[in-house]
DOZA-898769 format. One record per residue (C-alpha): x, y, z; residue number from 1; residue in one letter. Coordinates in steps of 0.25 Angstrom, whole numbers. Example, Ala and Ser with C-alpha at 12.3 -4.5 7.8 and 13.67 -1.06 7.14 Angstrom:
2
+-------+-------+-------+-----+----+
|  east | north |    up |   i | aa |
+-------+-------+-------+-----+----+
|    49 |   -18 |    31 |   1 |  A |
|    55 |    -4 |    29 |   2 |  S |
+-------+-------+-------+-----+----+
This chain:
89
+-------+-------+-------+-----+----+
|  east | north |    up |   i | aa |
+-------+-------+-------+-----+----+
|   567 |   426 |   407 |   1 |  X |
|   565 |   433 |   420 |   2 |  X |
|   557 |   427 |   431 |   3 |  X |
|   545 |   435 |   434 |   4 |  X |
|   540 |   428 |   447 |   5 |  X |
|   532 |   433 |   458 |   6 |  X |
|   541 |   440 |   468 |   7 |  X |
|   543 |   432 |   481 |   8 |  X |
|   536 |   419 |   475 |   9 |  X |
|   543 |   406 |   477 |  10 |  X |
|   546 |   405 |   462 |  11 |  X |
|   552 |   420 |   463 |  12 |  X |
|   561 |   416 |   475 |  13 |  X |
|   566 |   403 |   468 |  14 |  X |
|   570 |   410 |   455 |  15 |  X |
|   576 |   422 |   463 |  16 |  X |
|   584 |   411 |   472 |  17 |  X |
|   590 |   406 |   459 |  18 |  X |
|   595 |   420 |   453 |  19 |  X |
|   597 |   428 |   466 |  20 |  X |
|   597 |   420 |   479 |  21 |  X |
|   602 |   432 |   487 |  22 |  X |
|   589 |   440 |   483 |  23 |  X |
|   580 |   428 |   485 |  24 |  X |
|   586 |   427 |   499 |  25 |  X |
|   585 |   442 |   502 |  26 |  X |
|   570 |   442 |   497 |  27 |  X |
|   567 |   430 |   505 |  28 |  X |
|   572 |   436 |   518 |  29 |  X |
|   565 |   449 |   515 |  30 |  X |
|   552 |   442 |   514 |  31 |  X |
|   555 |   434 |   526 |  32 |  X |
|   557 |   447 |   534 |  33 |  X |
|   544 |   453 |   528 |  34 |  X |
|   536 |   441 |   532 |  35 |  X |
|   529 |   441 |   518 |  36 |  X |
|   532 |   441 |   503 |  37 |  X |
|   525 |   453 |   498 |  38 |  X |
|   537 |   463 |   501 |  39 |  X |
|   548 |   468 |   493 |  40 |  X |
|   558 |   458 |   488 |  41 |  X |
|   570 |   468 |   491 |  42 |  X |
|   566 |   474 |   504 |  43 |  X |
|   554 |   468 |   510 |  44 |  X |
|   545 |   481 |   509 |  45 |  X |
|   530 |   481 |   507 |  46 |  X |
|   523 |   484 |   498 |  47 |  X |
|   530 |   478 |   487 |  48 |  X |
|   526 |   474 |   473 |  49 |  X |
|   531 |   464 |   462 |  50 |  X |
|   539 |   469 |   451 |  51 |  X |
|   547 |   462 |   439 |  52 |  X |
|   560 |   467 |   433 |  53 |  X |
|   557 |   472 |   419 |  54 |  X |
|   562 |   462 |   409 |  55 |  X |
|   573 |   470 |   402 |  56 |  X |
|   580 |   470 |   416 |  57 |  X |
|   579 |   455 |   419 |  58 |  X |
|   589 |   444 |   416 |  59 |  X |
|   585 |   429 |   413 |  60 |  X |
|   581 |   421 |   425 |  61 |  X |
|   581 |   433 |   436 |  62 |  X |
|   569 |   435 |   445 |  63 |  X |
|   563 |   448 |   440 |  64 |  X |
|   553 |   451 |   450 |  65 |  X |
|   553 |   457 |   464 |  66 |  X |
|   543 |   462 |   474 |  67 |  X |
|   547 |   476 |   477 |  68 |  X |
|   543 |   488 |   486 |  69 |  X |
|   543 |   502 |   480 |  70 |  X |
|   557 |   505 |   486 |  71 |  X |
|   564 |   493 |   480 |  72 |  X |
|   557 |   495 |   467 |  73 |  X |
|   563 |   509 |   466 |  74 |  X |
|   577 |   505 |   471 |  75 |  X |
|   578 |   494 |   460 |  76 |  X |
|   573 |   503 |   449 |  77 |  X |
|   581 |   515 |   453 |  78 |  X |
|   594 |   509 |   458 |  79 |  X |
|   594 |   496 |   449 |  80 |  X |
|   587 |   501 |   437 |  81 |  X |
|   577 |   489 |   438 |  82 |  X |
|   564 |   491 |   432 |  83 |  X |
|   552 |   483 |   438 |  84 |  X |
|   537 |   482 |   434 |  85 |  X |
|   526 |   476 |   442 |  86 |  X |
|   525 |   461 |   442 |  87 |  X |
|   512 |   455 |   442 |  88 |  X |
|   512 |   440 |   443 |  89 |  X |
+-------+-------+-------+-----+----+
């Protein structure tokens, strides 16, 4: 079962650290540079919204939510074939 946790919450970072420590460190650094946590998980841009990866693409135990700006959302959809839907916690 995937973990649909609120992006950038302490629970989200704890889960991400277990499955992808490099991504957790990168996102922590991005939020530090931005000085706030409501920015894109990938690049730090604002505005950003919360999304979850559709269930058919998830793997057991992965953190399946991200906070993404429009550019990063489109890149992940077009280059990586990932499908996201808005995440409402």
